[in-house]
C-alpha positions in Angstrom: 5.0 -8.6 -8.9 3.4 -11.7 -7.4 1.4 -13.9 -9.4 -2.2 -14.3 -8.5 -3.3 -17.5 -7.1 -6.5 -18.6 -5.4 -4.9 -18.5 -2.0 -3.6 -15.0 -2.4 -7.0 -13.8 -3.7 -8.8 -15.2 -0.5 -6.1 -13.4 1.6 -6.8 -10.2 -0.3 -10.5 -10.7 0.0 -10.1 -11.2 3.7 -8.1 -7.9 4.0 -10.5 -6.0 1.9 -13.5 -6.9 4.0 -11.6 -6.6 7.4 -13.1 -3.6 9.5 -10.1 -3.7 11.8 -6.3 -4.6 11.6 -5.6 -8.5 11.5 -2.7 -10.5 12.5 -1.2 -13.1 10.3 -2.8 -15.8 12.2 -6.3 -14.0 11.9 -5.8 -13.6 8.2 -4.8 -17.3 8.1 -7.9 -18.4 9.9 -10.4 -16.2 7.8 -8.6 -17.0 4.6 -9.0 -20.7 5.3 -12.8 -20.3 5.7 -12.7 -18.9 1.9 -10.1 -21.4 0.6 -9.0 -24.4 2.9 -5.4 -25.3 3.1 -3.8 -21.9 3.2 -0.5 -22.1 5.3 1.0 -19.4 7.7 4.1 -19.1 5.4 1.7 -18.3 2.4 0.1 -15.7 4.5 3.3 -14.1 5.6 4.5 -14.2 2.0 1.3 -12.4 0.7 1.4 -9.9 3.6 5.0 -9.0 3.0 4.3 -8.4 -0.9 1.3 -6.5 -0.1 3.1 -4.1 2.1 6.0 -3.9 -0.3 3.4 -2.8 -2.8 1.8 -0.2 -0.6 -1.4 -1.8 -0.5 -1.1 -2.8 3.2 0.1 -1.1 6.2 1.6 -2.4 9.5 -0.2 -1.6 12.6 2.5 -1.9 15.5 1.5 -2.4 19.0 4.4 -2.9 21.5 4.5 -6.4 22.9 1.9 -7.7 20.3 2.3 -9.3 17.0 2.1 -6.8 14.1 -1.3 -6.4 12.5 -2.1 -5.3 9.0 -4.8 -3.1 7.2 -5.4 -1.5 3.9 -3.2 1.4 3.3 -6.0 3.3 1.6 -8.1 3.9 4.9 -8.5 7.4 6.0 -6.4 8.7 8.9 -7.6 7.0 12.2 -6.2 5.5 15.4 -6.7 2.2 17.3 -8.1 0.6 20.5 -6.3 -2.3 22.0 -8.4 -4.6 24.4 -6.1 -5.7 27.2 -8.5 -8.6 28.0 -9.0 -10.3 24.4 -6.0 -8.7 22.6 -8.1 -7.5 19.7 -7.3 -4.3 17.9 -10.2 -2.2 16.7 -10.1 1.1 14.5 -11.2 4.4 16.0 -12.3 6.7 13.5 -11.0 10.2 13.3 -8.3 12.1 15.5 -8.6 13.9 18.8 -7.6 17.2 17.4 -4.5 19.4 16.9 -1.7 17.0 18.0 0.9 19.4 16.7 0.1 21.7 19.8 1.9 19.1 21.8 5.0 19.4 19.7 7.9 20.9 21.7 9.0 24.3 20.5 11.5 24.0 17.5 10.3 20.6 16.7 8.5 19.5 13.8 5.6 16.8 13.8 5.6 14.6 10.7 3.1 11.9 11.9 1.6 10.5 14.9 0.0 7.3 16.2 -2.5 7.0 19.0 -3.4 3.7 20.7 -6.2 3.5 23.3 -6.0 0.6 25.7 -8.7 -0.9 28.0 -11.7 -3.4 27.5 -13.6 -3.7 24.5 -17.5 -3.8 24.8 -17.6 -7.8 24.1 -15.1 -8.4 26.9 -16.9 -5.9 29.1 -20.3 -7.8 28.8 -18.7 -11.2 29.0 -16.6 -10.5 32.1 -19.1 -8.2 33.7 -16.7 -5.2 33.5 -18.5 -1.6 33.7 -17.1 0.2 30.6 -17.9 3.4 32.6 
């Protein structure tokens, strides 16, 4: 068990308040606004311990740094903006994924990542989100 420190408490607060999954660098940046001086190694140690404790889960997007979010969130998926690189939570699930499973196979879990341009980048870059 990790001891509680003001730095770890700031990291946990950032993750509790986050609406979307965060990279370690994003966690560090936000944590430093609460408690200046938090190093990236401290963030990595805290994240590792929180994942091991089952409080955080890893969001993996190929070719991108891992992101982390609370493990107690209800089932959901993600949207990855190809312009700014941010990852956003998408509530819910599109439906019966098991119908896509080949005959004789058993689906145990699934992940879905939508990719495109987020609303902020669409506005900033003049892209029609269509």
